[in-house]
C-alpha positions as CSV (number, residue, x, y, z in Angstrom):
1,I,62.1,103.1,248.5
2,H,62.3,101.4,245.0
3,M,59.8,99.9,243.4
4,C,60.9,96.1,241.8
5,V,59.4,92.5,242.3
6,G,60.3,91.6,245.8
7,N,59.7,95.4,247.5
8,Q,56.9,93.4,249.6
9,L,59.0,91.1,250.9
10,A,61.6,93.1,251.9
11,R,59.0,95.8,253.7
12,A,57.4,92.4,255.2
13,E,61.5,91.6,256.8
14,L,61.8,95.3,257.6
15,R,58.7,95.0,259.5
16,L,59.1,92.1,261.4
17,A,62.9,93.1,262.3
18,F,61.9,97.0,263.8
19,Q,58.9,94.2,265.5
20,T,62.4,92.4,266.9
21,L,65.0,95.5,267.8
22,T,61.7,97.2,269.7
23,R,61.2,94.4,271.6
24,R,65.1,93.8,273.1
25,L,66.1,98.1,272.7
26,T,64.3,100.9,274.7
27,G,65.3,104.4,275.0
28,F,65.5,105.3,271.3
29,R,66.4,108.8,270.4
30,T,68.3,111.2,268.1
31,T,71.5,111.6,268.5
32,R,71.5,114.6,266.9
33,G,68.4,116.4,266.6
34,S,67.2,117.5,263.2
35,D,70.4,116.6,261.5
36,S,70.0,112.8,262.8
37,L,68.2,111.9,259.3
38,H,69.1,112.7,256.0
39,W,67.2,111.4,253.2
40,M,68.7,109.8,249.8
41,D,69.0,112.2,247.2
42,N,67.8,110.9,244.2
43,Y,65.1,110.0,241.6
44,T,65.0,106.2,240.8
45,A,64.6,105.7,245.3
46,Y,63.2,107.6,247.8
47,G,63.1,107.4,251.5
48,P,65.3,108.8,254.7
49,D,69.2,106.9,253.2
50,R,70.5,106.9,257.3
51,M,69.0,108.2,261.0
52,L,71.6,108.4,264.0
53,M,69.7,106.9,266.8
54,T,70.8,105.8,270.4
55,F,69.1,103.2,272.5
56,E,69.5,101.3,275.3
57,V,70.1,97.3,275.9
58,Q,67.1,95.5,278.1
59,G,69.0,93.1,280.1
């Protein structure tokens, strides 16, 4: 996550998106154990680059 003028808006949008997803999807789990999470490797931004997950759809 980098620091810019819109970072608070981006965080709020992500929070809403994850709340919506977690209401609709269950059974979240990583697909490759500890290899599922990859971190960014640079100095201008930090945080996960990608996380490999699987889930089930409520329906």
